[in-house]
C-alpha positions, 0 to 999 in steps of 0.5 A, a space after each residue: 191657570 187651572 187654579 183661576 179656572 177652579 176658583 171662577 168655574 169650579 166644575 170646569 176647572 176640575 174637568 180640565 185638571 182630569 178629575 171628572 168625579 170631583 167635578 160631579 161632586 162639585 156640581 152636587 155641592 153647588 146646588 145646596 150652597 147656592 140655596 143656603 148661600 142666600 142666608 149664609 153668603 160664605 157658602 158661595 165660596 165652598 165649591 171654589 174652595 173645594 175645587 182649589 184644594 182638589 186641584 192642589 192635591 192632584 198636583 202634589 200627588 203628581 209631583 210625589 209620583 214623579 219623585 218616586 219614579 225618579 228614585 226607582 230609576 236612579 236610586 236613592 240620593 247619596 248619604 254623603 253630606 258635608 
């Protein structure tokens, strides 16, 4: 759901994901992309691409922290492999 929001309304998607500074940066990216997007239409996609990548990176960071916390709590996995 956050990915769809990040693609359609990039600053709002970043705010919902808990990234206010990235949302502000995305707003700053939108202004020149809209102006230059009239000449180079592919630039209309830049804010959405930025938002999707930022959401993905934040989620991967959360997963990594969860794994590290689990290893701290329960110890590393055993080395007994068949």
